[in-house]
Backbone bond lengths (Angstrom), bond angles and torsions (degrees), N, CA, C in turn:
res aa  C-N    CA-C-N  psi(-1)  N-CA   C-N-CA  omega(-1)  CA-C   N-CA-C  phi
1 M - - - 1.296 - - 1.564 117.30 -
2 T 1.284 120.72 138.28 1.531 121.72 -171.30 1.566 104.36 -78.87
3 N 1.348 110.68 161.92 1.486 118.05 178.51 1.607 109.09 -56.58
4 D 1.312 115.28 -42.68 1.489 121.55 -172.92 1.626 104.23 -66.01
5 A 1.361 117.07 -43.19 1.479 119.32 -179.00 1.520 109.87 -69.12
6 L 1.333 116.82 -34.26 1.435 116.92 178.17 1.528 114.26 -72.31
7 L 1.387 115.99 -38.72 1.330 114.86 173.21 1.587 116.15 -62.69
8 T 1.292 115.37 -36.47 1.412 116.68 175.80 1.475 115.64 -64.40
9 A 1.331 114.05 -38.74 1.477 120.48 178.79 1.583 110.00 -65.57
10 L 1.296 114.59 -45.03 1.493 116.16 177.68 1.493 114.67 -61.74
11 S 1.376 116.68 -30.39 1.413 118.29 -175.48 1.446 113.09 -74.04
12 H 1.337 117.41 -12.27 1.504 119.14 178.70 1.492 112.33 -103.02
13 L 1.268 117.56 1.39 1.534 122.22 173.34 1.495 115.67 -82.17
14 V 1.403 114.18 126.71 1.363 118.70 176.18 1.571 114.73 -53.25
15 S 1.362 112.63 -41.39 1.440 116.78 -177.92 1.568 115.20 -67.98
16 E 1.306 114.09 -19.94 1.517 116.39 178.35 1.549 112.74 -96.14
17 K 1.288 120.87 6.77 1.442 119.76 -178.03 1.533 108.73 -84.07
18 R 1.235 118.88 158.63 1.484 120.90 174.57 1.523 112.68 -78.74
19 N 1.323 115.79 140.18 1.336 124.92 -178.84 1.521 115.03 -86.52
20 P 1.333 116.86 108.57 1.597 113.21 178.01 1.349 122.11 -56.30
21 D 1.479 117.71 -19.71 1.309 123.29 177.78 1.478 118.31 -77.98
22 T 1.291 123.33 -16.08 1.440 126.27 -174.55 1.596 108.91 -124.85
23 M 1.270 119.65 23.31 1.524 121.33 177.77 1.533 107.79 -61.05
24 D 1.216 125.66 -29.00 1.416 125.38 179.45 1.510 117.67 -100.45
25 I 1.210 113.54 18.15 1.540 117.85 -169.98 1.478 114.17 -62.21
26 D 1.399 112.18 -29.34 1.492 115.45 -179.65 1.524 114.51 -75.69
27 L 1.348 117.02 -4.34 1.484 122.33 176.58 1.488 112.76 -98.78
28 L 1.344 117.28 -9.37 1.453 120.28 -168.05 1.708 110.02 -83.42
29 S 1.299 109.54 163.82 1.503 113.70 172.95 1.569 106.95 -80.20
30 S 1.230 112.64 178.37 1.483 117.36 179.71 1.545 110.78 -66.98
31 Q 1.260 114.03 -42.78 1.543 117.08 -179.50 1.590 108.55 -64.94
32 E 1.329 116.81 -36.77 1.509 121.17 179.05 1.594 111.84 -70.36
33 I 1.417 116.28 -38.52 1.419 117.85 -179.45 1.607 108.95 -66.46
34 V 1.372 119.26 -43.19 1.407 121.60 -174.93 1.525 108.56 -68.82
35 S 1.373 114.28 -33.92 1.441 115.14 176.26 1.484 114.19 -66.22
36 R 1.342 118.33 -39.68 1.453 122.12 174.74 1.467 111.43 -66.72
37 L 1.346 120.22 -38.72 1.424 117.84 173.88 1.504 114.71 -62.68
38 N 1.275 114.59 -40.84 1.430 121.34 171.89 1.473 120.85 -57.23
39 Q 1.263 109.66 -38.02 1.591 117.65 172.79 1.477 111.60 -66.46
40 Q 1.290 117.59 -30.43 1.486 121.21 -178.49 1.504 105.03 -77.39
41 D 1.335 118.68 -45.58 1.383 120.48 -177.67 1.499 113.39 -60.46
42 K 1.279 121.54 -31.26 1.403 124.17 178.18 1.583 114.65 -55.50
43 L 1.395 112.30 -25.32 1.391 118.58 -176.09 1.572 110.41 -76.56
44 V 1.312 119.33 -16.67 1.477 121.39 -172.79 1.476 112.92 -69.85
45 P 1.300 121.81 -49.55 1.528 120.06 177.79 1.547 114.86 -57.34
46 L 1.269 113.12 -30.58 1.464 119.87 179.14 1.584 111.42 -70.17
47 A 1.308 113.76 -40.06 1.513 122.32 174.79 1.520 106.59 -64.79
48 V 1.237 118.16 -43.38 1.569 124.20 -174.00 1.624 100.45 -67.60
49 E 1.318 122.90 -47.00 1.328 123.14 177.71 1.485 122.03 -44.97
50 K 1.349 109.04 -36.07 1.434 122.41 -177.54 1.582 113.86 -70.80
51 V 1.249 115.26 -20.82 1.479 122.31 -178.67 1.511 113.44 -112.60
52 L 1.330 118.78 15.88 1.465 123.98 174.66 1.482 114.89 -50.48
53 P 1.308 117.49 -44.77 1.501 117.07 179.31 1.624 112.68 -61.06
54 Q 1.333 114.51 -41.36 1.470 114.75 176.24 1.520 113.93 -67.11
55 I 1.305 117.78 -34.27 1.495 126.27 177.19 1.619 105.97 -63.76
56 A 1.262 118.94 -45.77 1.424 124.28 178.16 1.588 110.82 -61.21
57 Q 1.340 113.13 -41.49 1.452 118.19 175.84 1.593 110.05 -61.31
58 G 1.339 112.40 -43.44 1.540 111.16 170.41 1.394 121.33 -57.67
59 V 1.428 115.03 -40.00 1.376 120.65 -179.59 1.546 111.06 -65.42
60 D 1.346 119.70 -39.62 1.360 120.47 177.91 1.521 110.24 -64.27
61 A 1.311 116.98 -43.95 1.477 119.38 176.30 1.557 118.82 -60.19
62 I 1.314 109.98 -39.87 1.469 115.91 173.99 1.506 111.80 -67.24
63 T 1.270 114.57 -45.17 1.467 117.65 -179.22 1.600 115.55 -56.58
64 E 1.347 109.93 -44.51 1.394 121.45 174.70 1.576 113.43 -63.51
65 A 1.298 116.82 -41.22 1.486 121.84 172.70 1.551 112.16 -57.24
66 F 1.360 111.59 -46.01 1.538 116.91 -176.78 1.628 107.05 -65.25
67 K 1.385 114.62 -41.17 1.484 113.88 -179.09 1.624 112.33 -67.42
68 Q 1.225 118.21 -17.63 1.408 127.04 175.75 1.590 114.50 -88.40
69 G 1.281 113.58 -3.79 1.492 121.64 -178.20 1.493 112.03 85.44
70 G 1.295 119.52 17.67 1.446 124.06 -179.21 1.557 110.42 -85.81
71 R 1.298 112.65 171.42 1.424 118.77 -179.51 1.524 106.34 -116.77
72 L 1.421 115.25 157.04 1.454 126.54 171.03 1.508 107.65 -98.67
73 I 1.284 115.53 117.56 1.477 123.29 -179.61 1.541 108.82 -111.95
74 Y 1.349 116.89 122.86 1.353 126.52 175.07 1.630 106.25 -101.47
75 L 1.308 114.91 133.07 1.510 120.35 -179.59 1.457 112.58 -139.81
76 G 1.341 120.39 126.63 1.432 122.89 175.83 1.396 110.33 -164.82
77 A 1.383 116.45 178.12 1.460 126.29 178.55 1.501 108.46 -113.16
78 G 1.359 118.06 153.93 1.454 120.77 170.69 1.557 113.42 56.42
79 T 1.282 114.38 -142.28 1.506 118.40 178.02 1.570 115.48 -49.93
80 S 1.325 109.74 -46.10 1.516 114.18 175.87 1.539 114.88 -58.43
81 G 1.288 114.31 -35.98 1.499 113.46 -177.83 1.617 108.66 -76.64
82 R 1.370 115.22 -38.71 1.425 117.63 -178.46 1.542 106.50 -64.24
83 L 1.347 124.76 -40.90 1.452 126.10 -179.07 1.654 107.18 -58.12
84 G 1.252 111.69 -40.76 1.528 116.59 -175.58 1.526 104.39 -67.16
85 V 1.302 120.57 -47.01 1.465 122.33 177.94 1.482 111.00 -58.80
86 L 1.267 118.40 -47.53 1.448 121.65 176.63 1.521 115.73 -52.84
87 D 1.295 116.00 -46.79 1.422 123.26 179.49 1.597 111.57 -63.23
88 A 1.424 112.24 -43.59 1.346 117.45 -179.88 1.545 113.03 -63.60
89 V 1.319 119.12 -45.49 1.521 117.93 -175.62 1.442 111.29 -69.68
90 E 1.317 124.00 -20.70 1.345 127.56 -179.31 1.577 116.42 -74.28
91 C 1.264 113.99 -19.03 1.554 124.01 -172.11 1.474 108.57 -69.52
92 P 1.378 119.28 -51.51 1.597 118.40 -176.20 1.579 107.71 -54.10
93 P 1.319 122.17 -55.91 1.518 115.24 -172.45 1.464 115.78 -72.58
94 T 1.411 117.67 -19.45 1.348 124.39 -176.37 1.575 107.81 -82.50
95 F 1.289 114.13 -45.24 1.553 118.39 -167.88 1.545 110.65 -119.58
96 S 1.310 120.14 7.49 1.509 122.07 178.40 1.484 112.62 58.25
97 V 1.372 115.56 38.19 1.476 118.15 179.26 1.526 110.00 -104.09
98 S 1.310 120.12 159.66 1.434 123.35 177.04 1.505 109.65 -61.95
99 D 1.327 118.61 146.69 1.473 123.61 178.17 1.612 111.67 -68.58
100 E 1.286 112.67 -1.08 1.554 117.20 179.37 1.525 108.58 -102.56
101 M 1.286 119.23 -2.94 1.415 122.71 -177.38 1.464 111.25 -77.05
102 V 1.313 114.49 -45.58 1.554 123.07 178.07 1.613 106.82 -117.65
103 V 1.254 117.43 117.93 1.474 118.44 -171.59 1.557 106.19 -126.98
104 G 1.358 114.57 132.70 1.428 120.87 175.11 1.511 112.80 -107.36
105 L 1.298 117.84 127.09 1.474 129.46 176.28 1.455 111.69 -111.40
106 I 1.282 115.12 133.55 1.553 119.57 179.06 1.550 110.07 -131.49
107 A 1.283 117.82 133.80 1.466 124.93 -178.77 1.607 105.19 -55.36
108 G 1.337 114.65 127.19 1.437 118.43 -178.02 1.459 116.09 95.87
109 G 1.308 116.34 -4.87 1.556 122.41 176.74 1.400 113.82 67.48
110 K 1.324 118.57 -168.98 1.500 122.77 -164.81 1.610 113.04 -58.92
111 E 1.284 117.09 -27.76 1.416 121.89 175.57 1.522 113.87 -60.55
112 A 1.367 112.75 -29.83 1.491 117.42 -177.40 1.578 109.34 -72.07
113 M 1.331 121.39 -18.70 1.457 124.32 175.74 1.477 111.37 -61.80
114 F 1.288 118.91 -32.12 1.465 124.18 -173.42 1.546 114.61 -112.57
115 K 1.380 113.78 -23.89 1.556 116.12 178.64 1.551 103.50 -140.34
116 A 1.356 114.33 134.29 1.507 118.50 -179.93 1.479 109.82 -58.98
117 Q 1.346 109.56 130.83 1.566 120.17 168.67 1.564 110.84 -118.47
118 E 1.396 111.12 52.80 1.464 112.78 -168.29 1.390 119.21 -56.73
119 G 1.417 122.82 -22.26 1.469 120.51 -173.86 1.557 109.19 -74.14
120 A 1.378 117.84 -18.54 1.430 119.33 -179.95 1.583 114.98 -59.64
121 E 1.369 110.93 -31.71 1.491 113.48 -172.31 1.587 107.62 -72.17
122 D 1.267 121.38 -6.26 1.468 117.56 -176.74 1.666 111.89 -85.90
123 S 1.229 114.58 -1.08 1.379 117.41 179.28 1.534 117.05 -101.15
124 A 1.302 118.20 114.09 1.458 119.96 179.02 1.469 112.23 -73.60
125 V 1.461 115.90 -34.34 1.490 118.56 176.21 1.511 110.82 -60.52
126 L 1.405 119.57 -38.67 1.407 119.40 177.91 1.505 116.40 -57.33
127 G 1.347 113.42 -40.51 1.472 115.45 177.53 1.511 112.25 -58.78
128 E 1.354 118.81 -47.74 1.452 121.16 173.15 1.468 114.67 -65.93
129 T 1.268 125.14 -28.24 1.470 126.93 172.33 1.383 110.67 -66.27
130 E 1.233 121.73 -44.55 1.560 127.20 -176.45 1.590 106.18 -62.80
131 L 1.314 115.62 -35.99 1.495 114.52 -178.81 1.489 112.35 -74.43
132 K 1.353 115.19 -39.74 1.460 125.34 177.55 1.662 104.74 -58.40
133 N 1.419 113.78 -45.12 1.426 113.31 -173.43 1.604 115.83 -63.27
134 I 1.304 114.62 -20.90 1.460 120.12 179.50 1.526 111.33 -100.62
135 N 1.404 117.04 10.78 1.450 120.21 -178.30 1.590 112.00 58.42
136 F 1.354 115.36 42.70 1.400 120.95 178.71 1.572 107.06 -58.39
137 N 1.297 118.97 141.92 1.434 121.88 -175.60 1.525 109.48 -143.39
138 A 1.357 116.76 175.82 1.409 125.33 -173.09 1.531 116.45 -65.26
139 N 1.411 111.92 -19.25 1.430 121.26 179.36 1.646 112.82 -78.53
140 D 1.314 108.60 -24.14 1.491 118.08 -177.53 1.491 109.54 -76.59
141 I 1.294 118.85 168.40 1.435 127.82 177.96 1.574 107.18 -130.26
142 L 1.258 117.09 131.40 1.478 121.40 175.73 1.531 115.05 -109.63
143 V 1.341 107.93 129.35 1.523 111.69 175.60 1.615 101.41 -109.90
144 G 1.458 117.98 116.48 1.393 116.01 176.08 1.560 103.88 -100.45
145 I 1.390 110.92 137.55 1.331 119.61 -177.80 1.473 114.63 -119.51
146 A 1.359 113.85 127.37 1.487 117.60 179.91 1.452 105.04 -157.65
147 A 1.291 120.40 119.52 1.535 122.50 175.42 1.522 110.78 -57.02
148 S 1.335 113.88 -44.82 1.462 117.85 -178.42 1.616 112.14 -69.85
149 G 1.344 113.00 -26.88 1.489 119.48 -167.74 1.507 120.52 71.81
150 R 1.331 112.69 5.05 1.567 115.42 -179.75 1.461 113.94 -127.42
151 T 1.423 119.57 23.91 1.478 117.86 177.14 1.438 110.56 -72.81
152 P 1.403 114.77 126.15 1.529 119.33 -177.29 1.523 110.41 -56.00
153 Y 1.333 119.36 -42.28 1.415 123.43 179.78 1.488 117.75 -50.29
154 V 1.357 112.36 -45.78 1.476 122.67 174.90 1.551 113.03 -70.64
155 I 1.345 114.87 -40.67 1.426 119.07 175.30 1.504 117.61 -57.54
156 G 1.325 111.15 -40.03 1.492 119.61 179.26 1.418 108.91 -68.58
157 A 1.368 119.94 -38.38 1.511 120.46 -179.63 1.469 108.01 -69.29
158 I 1.302 121.94 -49.82 1.495 119.94 -178.82 1.474 109.90 -60.41
159 D 1.244 121.66 -39.14 1.495 120.65 178.94 1.491 111.46 -58.74
160 Y 1.302 115.18 -45.77 1.564 122.36 179.78 1.538 111.40 -62.42
161 A 1.320 113.09 -43.81 1.538 123.29 -176.12 1.629 103.99 -61.72
162 K 1.254 110.47 -47.22 1.525 109.59 -177.48 1.565 111.32 -69.59
163 R 1.249 122.00 -35.98 1.406 125.18 -178.84 1.549 113.78 -62.00
164 I 1.365 110.69 -29.81 1.534 113.84 176.24 1.489 112.78 -93.84
165 G 1.288 121.85 4.16 1.351 126.76 176.21 1.515 120.84 92.16
166 A 1.334 115.70 10.24 1.523 119.37 -179.07 1.475 110.56 -84.91
167 T 1.296 115.31 157.30 1.546 120.87 178.45 1.545 108.34 -80.88
168 T 1.317 113.20 138.95 1.525 118.69 -179.41 1.531 111.47 -125.02
169 I 1.389 113.41 142.01 1.432 122.66 177.29 1.517 101.45 -121.80
170 A 1.312 113.93 143.75 1.436 123.90 172.85 1.602 110.21 -118.18
171 L 1.261 114.60 127.18 1.453 119.46 178.07 1.522 107.44 -120.73
172 S 1.362 113.36 110.93 1.418 117.91 -178.10 1.612 107.69 -139.57
173 C 1.330 116.93 171.97 1.437 118.07 -179.37 1.665 110.83 -119.22
174 N 1.341 113.23 25.63 1.357 117.25 175.95 1.536 109.15 -131.58
175 P 1.306 122.15 138.02 1.389 122.54 -176.92 1.524 114.69 -70.52
176 N 1.227 122.98 146.23 1.518 127.20 173.90 1.521 107.72 56.47
177 S 1.249 124.96 37.16 1.373 128.80 178.23 1.401 113.82 -76.79
178 P 1.473 125.13 153.99 1.407 124.48 179.69 1.566 120.71 -51.46
179 I 1.343 116.92 -30.21 1.429 115.02 178.10 1.559 107.86 -82.54
180 A 1.311 113.23 -31.58 1.533 114.22 174.35 1.522 114.76 -61.25
181 D 1.263 114.57 -35.11 1.477 126.11 -178.91 1.517 110.55 -64.64
182 I 1.309 115.03 -40.01 1.477 122.78 -170.41 1.622 117.74 -93.84
183 A 1.369 110.58 -21.80 1.458 117.01 -174.24 1.455 110.62 -82.23
184 H 1.288 118.51 155.62 1.451 121.41 175.88 1.512 113.84 -67.45
185 I 1.343 116.82 -38.97 1.503 125.32 175.74 1.510 108.27 -124.30
186 A 1.361 114.02 127.24 1.466 119.19 -178.68 1.529 109.92 -117.85
187 I 1.369 114.41 117.30 1.424 120.16 177.88 1.556 107.40 -112.23
188 S 1.291 113.42 111.78 1.453 124.70 -169.13 1.539 114.04 -125.97
189 P 1.272 119.01 71.11 1.510 117.01 177.02 1.497 104.85 -73.21
190 V 1.323 115.07 126.27 1.514 120.50 -175.18 1.595 105.35 -104.69
191 V 1.276 118.78 106.34 1.391 126.76 -166.51 1.598 107.06 -92.81
192 G 1.257 115.83 -15.84 1.512 121.83 -177.74 1.491 110.99 88.59
193 P 1.350 116.34 177.11 1.451 119.60 179.28 1.530 113.78 -54.36
194 E 1.281 112.99 145.95 1.458 122.20 179.31 1.579 112.28 -73.35
195 A 1.319 114.49 154.03 1.596 118.83 174.98 1.436 108.08 -55.33
196 L 1.363 116.37 -41.31 1.461 119.72 178.97 1.531 102.12 -116.76
197 T 1.334 111.57 121.44 1.502 119.14 -165.38 1.611 108.42 -56.84
198 G 1.376 116.60 123.83 1.350 124.54 173.75 1.540 117.71 88.63
199 S 1.477 111.24 -9.47 1.464 110.91 -174.54 1.562 110.68 -85.55
200 T 1.231 114.82 82.42 1.445 125.43 -175.22 1.459 115.58 -65.78
201 R 1.430 121.62 0.43 1.442 122.38 174.47 1.575 106.09 -75.77
202 L 1.321 117.25 -9.89 1.435 119.97 -174.52 1.521 112.17 -86.09
203 K 1.302 116.31 -103.87 1.595 118.95 -174.86 1.518 109.32 -63.86
204 S 1.334 114.77 -44.57 1.504 117.96 175.93 1.376 116.92 -56.65
205 G 1.415 118.05 -44.21 1.412 121.37 177.07 1.432 117.63 -68.13
206 T 1.366 114.32 -32.88 1.508 120.04 175.39 1.582 106.36 -65.79
207 A 1.344 117.95 -48.18 1.504 121.14 -178.53 1.497 106.76 -58.72
208 Q 1.278 120.99 -42.42 1.496 123.04 -174.57 1.597 107.14 -65.39
209 K 1.306 113.94 -43.96 1.461 119.12 -178.34 1.517 107.10 -60.79
210 L 1.311 119.93 -50.83 1.462 122.23 176.39 1.485 115.51 -52.55
211 V 1.264 116.53 -46.59 1.525 121.84 177.84 1.605 112.42 -64.97
212 L 1.344 115.98 -45.78 1.309 114.20 178.79 1.565 114.52 -65.63
213 N 1.370 122.49 -35.64 1.366 130.20 173.35 1.542 106.81 -53.13
214 M 1.426 115.49 -45.95 1.453 116.80 -179.11 1.455 112.76 -68.27
215 L 1.372 119.47 -42.58 1.449 121.22 -176.09 1.530 112.89 -57.31
216 T 1.298 117.13 -49.14 1.573 120.28 179.87 1.456 108.71 -75.27
217 T 1.298 119.53 -47.81 1.462 118.59 -175.55 1.552 118.28 -57.67
218 A 1.381 111.80 -49.53 1.465 117.83 171.16 1.474 115.92 -63.10
219 S 1.289 119.27 -40.00 1.531 122.05 174.24 1.379 112.32 -61.59
220 M 1.353 121.94 -40.94 1.452 122.07 178.57 1.529 107.94 -70.56
221 I 1.231 124.91 -37.21 1.488 127.48 -178.54 1.523 106.47 -64.06
222 R 1.490 117.30 -37.00 1.421 120.52 -178.34 1.539 110.26 -70.63
223 L 1.406 116.81 -23.19 1.329 123.28 175.98 1.546 119.10 -82.11
224 G 1.269 116.10 -4.33 1.384 127.72 -177.98 1.548 117.48 88.08
225 K 1.367 112.64 31.64 1.456 116.88 -176.47 1.451 115.63 -84.72
226 S 1.380 111.99 -0.72 1.457 117.93 179.56 1.512 112.29 -123.95
227 Y 1.370 119.44 161.10 1.389 122.93 165.16 1.531 104.22 -129.87
228 Q 1.303 119.41 126.86 1.508 121.42 -166.68 1.546 106.81 52.22
229 N 1.261 115.76 -120.14 1.489 119.10 177.39 1.561 113.64 -117.61
230 L 1.394 110.89 23.55 1.400 117.78 -179.59 1.516 111.24 -104.38
231 M 1.423 116.59 131.73 1.467 119.61 -175.75 1.517 108.41 -80.94
232 V 1.362 118.50 80.08 1.444 124.87 -175.85 1.499 115.11 -70.36
233 D 1.349 118.46 -8.58 1.506 117.88 179.30 1.538 110.00 -97.40
234 V 1.381 117.23 22.01 1.441 122.60 -178.52 1.523 107.94 -59.03
235 K 1.317 117.91 135.18 1.513 122.00 173.45 1.514 111.73 -93.70
236 A 1.338 117.80 113.93 1.426 120.99 -169.11 1.547 107.20 -84.11
237 T 1.306 117.21 88.61 1.423 123.95 -170.66 1.462 115.02 -106.00
238 N 1.462 118.33 -11.26 1.361 126.15 173.32 1.514 111.52 -147.22
239 K 1.264 118.86 173.79 1.445 127.27 -174.86 1.570 111.70 -53.80
240 K 1.253 116.99 -38.70 1.448 124.79 -173.94 1.593 103.94 -69.49
241 L 1.391 115.94 -45.99 1.422 121.63 -177.76 1.491 113.78 -71.49
242 V 1.408 115.21 -31.60 1.400 116.05 177.95 1.577 110.42 -62.91
243 A 1.382 111.86 -42.38 1.477 120.80 -176.75 1.458 107.00 -69.14
244 R 1.351 119.32 -34.76 1.523 119.40 176.95 1.504 108.18 -65.15
245 A 1.290 119.02 -40.71 1.473 118.79 -173.01 1.590 109.06 -67.59
246 I 1.423 109.83 -37.02 1.547 113.10 174.50 1.517 109.71 -59.44
247 R 1.337 115.43 -48.89 1.443 115.99 -178.78 1.392 116.16 -61.94
248 I 1.309 119.88 -35.63 1.462 127.49 -179.35 1.534 107.87 -63.20
249 V 1.308 116.69 -44.71 1.480 121.12 178.43 1.540 110.25 -62.16
250 M 1.386 115.39 -44.76 1.448 118.28 179.62 1.568 111.27 -63.59
251 Q 1.308 114.07 -42.96 1.555 116.92 -179.46 1.468 113.02 -66.57
252 A 1.318 117.73 -30.21 1.504 122.24 -176.28 1.482 113.64 -81.11
253 T 1.399 116.76 -25.90 1.456 126.35 -172.08 1.502 115.06 -118.29
254 D 1.412 116.48 -16.00 1.508 118.71 -171.79 1.583 111.60 62.18
255 C 1.333 115.25 27.51 1.459 116.75 -178.87 1.527 101.71 -96.35
256 S 1.482 109.66 167.93 1.413 119.04 -179.63 1.563 114.39 -75.25
257 R 1.285 117.11 166.71 1.523 118.96 178.73 1.491 109.95 -58.52
258 T 1.366 116.00 -42.14 1.546 119.99 -175.97 1.551 107.23 -63.88
259 E 1.349 113.53 -43.65 1.469 115.22 177.81 1.430 116.28 -56.02
260 A 1.407 112.61 -45.67 1.362 123.35 -172.32 1.698 107.97 -66.92
261 E 1.321 113.29 -43.20 1.492 114.04 176.94 1.584 108.87 -66.85
262 N 1.273 121.14 -40.37 1.537 119.40 179.09 1.584 105.44 -62.11
263 L 1.347 117.09 -43.78 1.532 112.68 -179.57 1.408 112.66 -65.89
264 L 1.283 119.92 -29.62 1.531 118.71 -173.80 1.579 104.13 -79.72
265 E 1.242 115.05 -31.81 1.578 118.48 179.75 1.591 107.57 -69.12
266 Q 1.374 118.62 -37.46 1.426 118.15 -179.87 1.565 108.70 -76.57
267 S 1.369 118.47 -25.04 1.432 116.48 179.77 1.472 112.00 -100.34
268 H 1.287 123.12 20.41 1.428 130.46 178.20 1.619 106.41 50.11
269 N 1.336 117.69 50.05 1.428 127.01 174.57 1.424 112.34 64.98
270 N 1.382 119.05 28.14 1.490 125.42 175.04 1.450 107.47 -92.87
271 A 1.377 114.72 101.24 1.473 117.48 -176.24 1.453 113.63 -62.83
272 K 1.326 118.30 -38.45 1.435 123.07 179.84 1.479 107.85 -60.10
273 A 1.220 121.55 -54.68 1.546 124.37 -175.37 1.512 106.73 -60.56
274 A 1.368 116.22 -48.11 1.506 120.32 179.17 1.519 110.72 -49.53
275 I 1.299 118.89 -52.54 1.439 125.14 179.57 1.679 109.85 -58.02
276 L 1.300 111.70 -47.34 1.462 116.34 -179.41 1.398 112.03 -65.26
277 M 1.272 122.50 -33.83 1.496 127.23 178.91 1.564 109.79 -67.81
278 H 1.260 113.28 -39.28 1.446 118.86 -176.00 1.567 110.13 -72.37
279 L 1.324 113.50 -44.55 1.485 119.09 -171.77 1.558 110.78 -77.44
280 T 1.398 119.95 -26.81 1.315 122.67 -175.95 1.587 118.39 -111.36
281 G 1.291 113.59 -14.34 1.451 124.87 178.63 1.510 114.50 76.77
282 I 1.309 113.65 18.95 1.555 114.83 -176.19 1.557 104.89 -93.32
283 S 1.458 108.85 175.80 1.520 115.56 175.26 1.451 113.96 -84.24
284 Y 1.304 114.08 167.57 1.506 117.71 172.48 1.430 116.46 -49.99
285 A 1.374 114.96 -44.64 1.479 117.42 -177.58 1.489 108.85 -65.40
286 E 1.224 119.05 -42.68 1.584 121.28 -177.67 1.558 105.63 -67.57
287 A 1.244 120.02 -31.81 1.518 122.08 -176.77 1.517 108.34 -69.10
288 E 1.437 111.93 -42.32 1.475 115.31 176.73 1.493 112.84 -61.97
289 E 1.216 116.91 -37.83 1.553 124.77 -176.23 1.632 106.47 -68.96
290 K 1.312 112.43 -48.38 1.464 116.84 178.36 1.559 110.48 -58.43
291 L 1.275 114.28 -47.63 1.558 114.71 -179.21 1.494 111.11 -68.95
292 H 1.274 120.22 -23.66 1.496 120.43 179.09 1.587 102.89 -75.24
293 D 1.340 120.63 -40.37 1.360 120.52 -174.45 1.512 111.05 -75.71
294 S 1.308 118.40 -19.69 1.433 120.84 -179.41 1.639 110.63 -95.86
295 D 1.289 115.57 11.54 1.521 123.32 -173.20 1.518 111.70 55.65
296 G 1.310 116.34 31.80 1.428 116.16 172.78 1.533 118.18 92.53
297 F 1.449 110.01 -1.81 1.487 118.15 -175.20 1.541 104.12 -84.69
298 L 1.400 116.95 111.71 1.427 116.20 179.23 1.524 114.26 -68.01
299 R 1.263 117.02 -37.06 1.521 120.00 178.83 1.502 108.79 -62.74
300 R 1.237 115.32 -40.58 1.513 117.16 -179.51 1.547 111.64 -69.61
301 A 1.324 116.27 -29.74 1.471 119.77 -179.65 1.567 106.48 -70.78
302 I 1.344 115.48 -41.42 1.454 119.98 -175.94 1.512 107.64 -74.19
303 E 1.311 116.34 -43.98 1.601 118.09 -172.88 1.476 109.59 -116.90
304 P 1.402 120.43 60.62 1.497 121.10 -176.29 1.479 113.55 -57.03
305 D 1.294 122.22 -26.83 1.447 122.55 -175.91 1.510 109.77 -89.94
306 E 1.330 117.15 -13.54 1.441 119.76 176.60 1.414 121.00 -88.60
307 I 1.483 111.76 -29.37 1.437 117.27 -172.21 1.580 106.73 -113.16
308 E 1.197 116.16 132.60 1.505 117.45 175.95 1.511 115.55 -81.31
């Protein structure tokens, strides 16, 4: 794209327009600046609320992909890519899933997580190549993330994913963007002009983070990764998470700390099994079998006659 064409394209993006509420931000005190930023941030959840139906569509598609053995792939450049990687790496310790189940790809590779590799986003071929390198297939689902909605790297990846029959989701902060037009599901929270013109790590980045949180959290809940509002599939890989597992067992069963620790020891730190053992009085082996028969849904294992 020529400079003239790029300037024209940027001039039409909501995220690139000047914000009339922050024109004097360079004259303000520190207290006044953060207050103005906070006022702008308050608009983000309202913008996300307007696209909840599309987010729910995305959750349904991701859940179905997981059930078919597929993976969730996040792909983006710059801030968008980093947010995708962040959400992906949080899934294994939070939900005890394989680190291959949710994967984050960023233009420019691992180095781009710590130092900007902005030129990488201009290659549509690179987006396709990145998916081929991880053996992306029709069972997987792609979430292409770009605040502008016009990043070539993301467009190339979505085009390729569609060609091989995979479901695609576009997450952008501009209405009717190129990636929204080509993806199967378009999630486009429009947060308006940034406090600093074009700095999409601000409101746009916050909106993207909120949406990504919803996509994985809701999908994992739909897979049975929670009991009530407790994340019972937590993987106890460090002292904090071991303590959290103990606390989760105590909260779910009203048992003592000692009882919770004993249950977790008997269940090899499997909080779901520990809770089931306490609430039903069965052995670890029986708990494992019940959880398997209930597809991992703890509430269904506890109350088989109450839950379909």
